[in-house]
C-alpha positions in Angstrom: 0.0 0.0 0.0 1.1 3.5 -0.7 2.4 5.3 2.5 0.7 8.7 3.0 0.1 10.9 5.9 -3.0 12.0 7.7 -3.7 9.9 10.8 -1.9 12.0 13.3 1.7 11.5 14.4 3.1 8.1 13.2 3.5 5.8 16.3 6.6 4.3 14.8 9.6 6.1 13.3 9.7 5.6 9.6 6.0 4.5 9.5 3.2 6.7 8.1 -0.5 6.4 8.6 -3.2 6.0 6.0 -5.0 9.1 4.8 -8.2 7.7 6.1 -9.1 5.2 8.9 -12.7 4.8 8.5 -14.0 2.3 11.1 -17.1 0.4 11.7 -17.7 -0.6 15.3 -19.8 -3.6 15.9 -20.9 -3.9 19.5 -22.3 -1.3 21.9 -20.9 -2.3 25.2 -17.8 -1.3 27.2 -15.4 -2.5 24.5 -17.4 -0.7 21.7 -16.9 2.5 23.7 -13.1 1.9 24.2 -12.6 1.1 20.5 -14.6 4.2 19.3 -12.5 6.5 21.6 -9.3 5.0 20.3 -10.2 5.3 16.7 -10.9 9.0 17.2 -7.9 9.6 19.4 -5.7 8.2 16.6 -7.3 10.6 14.0 -9.7 8.2 12.5 -13.4 8.2 12.0 -16.1 5.9 13.2 -18.5 6.0 10.3 -21.2 3.7 11.9 -22.1 1.3 14.7 -24.1 -1.9 14.7 -25.7 -3.4 17.8 -27.7 -6.4 19.0 -30.8 -4.3 18.5 -31.8 -1.2 16.7 -32.4 0.6 19.9 -29.0 -0.1 21.3 -27.4 0.9 18.0 -29.2 4.1 18.0 -28.5 4.9 21.6 -24.7 4.4 21.0 -24.8 6.6 17.8 -26.5 9.4 19.7 -24.2 9.2 22.7 -21.1 9.3 20.6 -22.2 11.6 17.9 -21.7 9.0 15.1 -23.1 9.4 11.6 -25.3 6.3 11.4 -26.6 3.3 13.4 -27.2 -0.2 11.8 -29.3 -3.0 13.0 -27.6 -5.3 10.6 -23.9 -5.7 11.1 -23.3 -7.2 7.7 -24.9 -4.2 6.1 -22.4 -2.0 8.0 -19.5 -4.3 7.1 -20.2 -4.1 3.3 -20.4 -0.3 3.2 -17.9 1.2 0.8 -16.9 3.9 3.3 -15.6 1.3 5.8 -11.9 0.4 5.8 -11.5 -1.3 9.2 -14.1 -3.3 11.1 -13.7 -3.4 14.9 -15.6 -6.5 16.3 -16.5 -5.8 19.9 -19.3 -8.3 20.3 -19.8 -11.4 22.6 -17.3 -14.1 21.8 -19.4 -16.4 19.8 -19.9 -13.7 17.2 -16.2 -12.9 16.7 -15.4 -15.6 14.1 -18.4 -15.1 11.8 -18.2 -11.3 11.8 -14.4 -11.3 11.3 -14.7 -13.8 8.4 -17.4 -11.6 6.9 -15.3 -8.6 7.1 -12.3 -10.3 5.6 -14.5 -11.6 2.7 -15.7 -8.1 2.1 -12.0 -6.9 1.7 -11.8 -5.1 5.1 -9.1 -4.9 7.6 -10.2 -6.3 11.0 -9.6 -5.5 14.7 -11.3 -8.3 16.6 -11.6 -8.5 20.4 -10.2 -11.6 22.0 -10.7 -14.4 22.0 -10.4 -14.5 18.3 -12.5 -17.7 18.3 -13.9 -20.0 20.9 -11.9 -23.0 19.7 -8.5 -23.3 18.0 -9.6 -24.8 14.8 -11.7 -21.9 14.0 -9.0 -19.5 15.1 -6.6 -21.3 12.7 -9.0 -20.9 9.8 -9.4 -17.2 10.6 -5.7 -16.7 10.7 -5.3 -18.4 7.3 -8.2 -16.3 5.9 -6.5 -13.2 6.9 -3.2 -14.3 5.3 -5.0 -15.2 2.1 -6.9 -12.0 2.0 -3.8 -9.9 2.7 -5.5 -7.8 5.3 -4.3 -6.4 8.5 -6.0 -8.5 11.2 -5.4 -7.5 14.8 -6.3 -9.0 18.2 -6.1 -6.4 21.0 -3.5 -7.8 23.4 -3.2 -4.2 24.5 -1.1 -4.5 27.7 1.8 -4.9 25.2 1.4 -1.1 24.6 2.3 0.0 28.1 5.8 1.6 27.7 7.2 -0.3 30.6 6.1 -3.6 29.3 8.0 -2.7 26.1 11.0 -1.7 28.2 10.9 -5.0 29.9 10.9 -6.7 26.5 13.8 -4.7 25.3 15.8 -5.4 28.4 15.3 -9.2 28.1 16.2 -9.1 24.4 19.4 -7.1 25.2 20.5 -9.7 27.7 20.1 -7.4 30.8 18.7 -10.2 32.9 20.8 -13.0 31.4 19.4 -16.3 30.5 15.7 -16.4 31.6 15.1 -19.4 33.8 11.9 -18.5 35.8 8.7 -16.5 35.1 5.7 -16.2 37.4 2.8 -14.0 38.3 -0.9 -13.9 37.4 -4.0 -11.9 36.6 -6.5 -11.4 39.4 -9.9 -9.8 39.3 -13.0 -9.9 41.7 -15.9 -8.9 39.4 -17.5 -12.4 39.4 -16.9 -13.1 43.1 -20.5 -13.4 44.2 -23.1 -16.0 42.9 -25.6 -13.4 42.0 -23.0 -11.8 39.5 -23.7 -13.2 36.1 -22.6 -12.3 32.6 -22.7 -13.7 29.1 -19.1 -14.8 29.5 -20.2 -17.4 32.0 -22.3 -19.2 29.3 -20.0 -21.6 27.2 -22.4 -21.3 24.2 -21.6 -17.5 24.1 -18.3 -17.1 25.9 -16.7 -20.3 25.0 -15.5 -23.3 27.1 -12.9 -21.3 29.0 -13.8 -18.3 30.9 -11.2 -17.1 33.4 -8.2 -18.3 31.3 -9.8 -17.4 27.9 -10.7 -13.9 29.1 -7.7 -12.9 31.1 -5.2 -15.8 31.3 -4.7 -15.2 27.6 -3.5 -11.8 28.3 -1.1 -13.0 30.9 0.4 -15.7 28.6 0.7 -13.2 25.7 2.6 -10.8 28.0 5.0 -13.6 29.1 5.7 -14.7 25.5 5.9 -11.0 24.3 8.4 -10.0 27.0 10.6 -13.0 26.9 10.4 -13.9 23.2 9.9 -17.5 24.3 7.0 -19.9 23.9 5.2 -22.0 26.4 5.6 -25.7 25.3 3.9 -27.6 28.0 1.3 -26.9 30.8 0.1 -28.6 34.0 -3.2 -26.9 35.0 -5.9 -27.0 37.6 -9.3 -25.2 37.3 -11.9 -24.5 40.0 -15.1 -22.6 40.8 -16.2 -20.6 43.8 -19.7 -20.6 42.5 -21.5 -23.7 41.1 -24.6 -21.6 40.2 -25.0 -18.0 39.1 -27.7 -15.4 38.8 -30.5 -14.2 40.9 -32.3 -16.9 42.9 -29.8 -19.6 42.2 -29.8 -19.0 38.4 -28.1 -21.4 36.2 -25.5 -24.1 36.7 -22.0 -23.0 35.8 -19.5 -25.1 33.7 -16.8 -22.5 33.0 -13.9 -22.0 35.5 -13.6 -19.1 38.0 -9.9 -19.6 38.5 -6.9 -21.4 37.0 -3.5 -22.3 38.4 -0.9 -23.7 36.1 2.8 -24.6 35.7 4.5 -24.3 32.5 7.8 -24.9 30.7 9.1 -23.1 27.6 11.1 -23.8 24.5 14.0 -21.8 25.9 14.3 -23.9 29.0 12.4 -21.7 31.5 9.9 -22.9 34.0 7.1 -21.0 35.8 3.7 -20.7 37.3 0.7 -18.3 37.2 -2.6 -17.8 39.0 -5.6 -16.6 37.0 -8.8 -15.6 38.9 -12.0 -13.6 38.5 -13.0 -14.2 42.1 -10.1 -12.7 44.2 -11.7 -10.2 46.5 -10.2 -6.7 46.3 -8.2 -7.4 43.2 -9.6 -5.3 40.3 -7.2 -5.9 37.3 -3.8 -7.1 38.7 -1.7 -8.5 35.9 1.8 -9.1 37.2 4.7 -10.7 35.4 8.1 -11.3 37.0 10.9 -12.7 34.9 14.2 -13.9 36.5 17.4 -14.8 34.7 21.0 -15.5 35.5 21.8 -11.9 35.9 18.7 -10.1 37.1 14.9 -9.9 37.5 12.2 -7.6 36.1 8.6 -7.2 37.4 5.7 -5.4 35.6 2.4 -4.7 37.4 -0.3 -3.5 35.1 -2.1 -1.6 37.9 1.2 0.3 38.5 2.3 0.7 34.9 4.4 3.8 35.2 7.3 1.9 36.6 9.3 -1.3 36.1 11.1 -3.0 39.0 14.6 -4.3 38.2 16.5 -6.3 40.7 20.0 -7.9 40.9 22.2 -9.4 43.5 23.8 -6.0 44.3 21.0 -3.7 44.0 17.4 -3.0 43.0 15.9 -0.2 41.1 12.6 1.4 39.9 12.7 2.3 36.2 10.3 5.1 35.3 8.9 5.9 31.9 10.8 9.2 31.9 14.1 7.3 32.1 16.5 8.9 29.5 17.8 5.4 28.7 14.5 3.9 27.7 14.6 1.6 24.6 13.3 3.4 21.5 10.3 1.1 21.3 9.3 2.0 24.9 10.0 5.7 24.4 7.8 6.0 21.3 4.8 4.9 23.4 5.3 7.7 26.0 2.6 10.2 25.2 2.3 12.2 28.4 4.8 13.7 30.8 5.5 11.6 34.0 3.0 12.7 36.7 0.1 12.5 34.1 -0.5 8.7 34.3 -0.9 6.7 31.1 -3.3 3.7 31.2 -5.6 1.3 29.5 -7.2 3.6 27.1 -3.8 5.0 26.0 -2.8 1.4 25.2 -5.8 1.0 23.0 -5.1 4.4 21.3 -1.5 3.2 20.6 -2.7 -0.1 19.2 -5.1 1.6 16.7 -2.3 4.1 15.7 -0.1 1.0 14.9 -3.0 -0.7 13.1 -3.3 2.4 10.9 0.4 2.3 10.3 0.2 -1.4 9.2 -2.8 -0.6 7.0 -0.5 1.9 5.3 2.0 -0.8 4.5 4.3 -0.3 7.5 5.4 -3.0 10.0 4.9 -1.6 13.5 6.8 -3.3 16.3 4.8 -5.8 18.4 1.3 -5.3 16.8 -0.7 -8.4 18.0 -2.3 -10.1 15.0 -4.6 -13.0 14.4 -1.7 -15.5 14.8 -1.4 -14.2 18.3 -5.2 -14.9 18.8 -4.6 -18.4 17.5 -1.8 -18.8 19.9 -4.1 -17.9 22.8 -6.8 -20.3 21.6 -4.2 -23.2 21.4 -3.0 -22.4 24.9 -6.6 -22.3 26.2 -7.4 -25.8 24.8 -4.1 -27.2 26.3 -4.9 -25.7 29.8 -8.4 -27.2 29.8 -7.2 -30.6 28.6 -4.5 -30.6 31.3 -7.0 -29.7 34.0 -9.6 -32.3 32.8 -7.0 -35.2 32.4 -4.9 -34.1 35.4 -1.6 -34.4 33.5 1.0 -32.3 31.7 0.0 -31.5 28.1 2.3 -30.4 25.3 1.3 -27.1 23.6 1.3 -27.3 19.7 3.3 -24.8 17.9 1.5 -22.1 15.9 2.6 -21.2 12.4 3.0 -17.4 12.2 0.6 -16.4 9.4 -0.5 -12.9 9.9 -3.0 -10.7 8.2 -0.4 -8.2 6.6 
């Protein structure tokens, strides 16, 4: 594609953004709002929204000042003024809507999970490759500057040979049995809930920071609540929490705890990586800093450090003291998506192959927990959408 300017400042040196980033947003919930803001913050335009009902689509359109609302998502996808389709629906609709968008020649940003099973995720990854479209899955915690700094330090050998990684992702929003959500229903959310929803983020962060791949897992799953909803509600089959051990291709071992029922924990994604020379710790609830430790001293690296790696420094958009957070990560992801649409190759953009990777890991975790044994994780061929 021709590289032209027009989508704000390029997020990556040497990359330019397309003259237009005209997005369709499908889904009117929280993620639809986040994606809409990110498109606009990156200089793009949301040309329309589709919802699960005409009323929801119209309410969203009015609240966000959009040009049009559609009751039919496929009608919106096929509009000639749509360049990129943002799929922000419940999980079971991710695959059919993404497939329809690719078939219509559109670029796609699909919320995770890419699909509720690995085989479907694999076919979507192949479809994006064959269509030669940019196809993105928002593993957005990659876009915290200090997560990028951790990755750069590991790659530069600052911690030596990585031998241990551990941490987890803890939330409490499904703690009580009366708290229910479509994610609990395996027909809509998929067979894995806690791991598929947030454990996938932790594993993506581990593999992104270390450049290594999990090759085997030993997992346990559990539930605090066997029934959900008012008055006893429905029986639950998806997990509230997961603990797992793993080994990697590079010879590291580790463990993680994934929970949506940990009281007081709101969104604590923590990754600590230890090597033969040092350790690094990233906490998503305190993303302004990176803890670095060695035998002789420990240090706190801030995102105003003059020695930040170029890839971390490019994601710093506010002076220290003005915190950057979750929405800023989404804004950066959409900017990099625009750069990829323009023909560039932004560093670390998560694509459909990464979504396939998450689906493969989820199936290995569930198999391990079900059969109470170590399970090998199949490799994923890296076929991206651009």
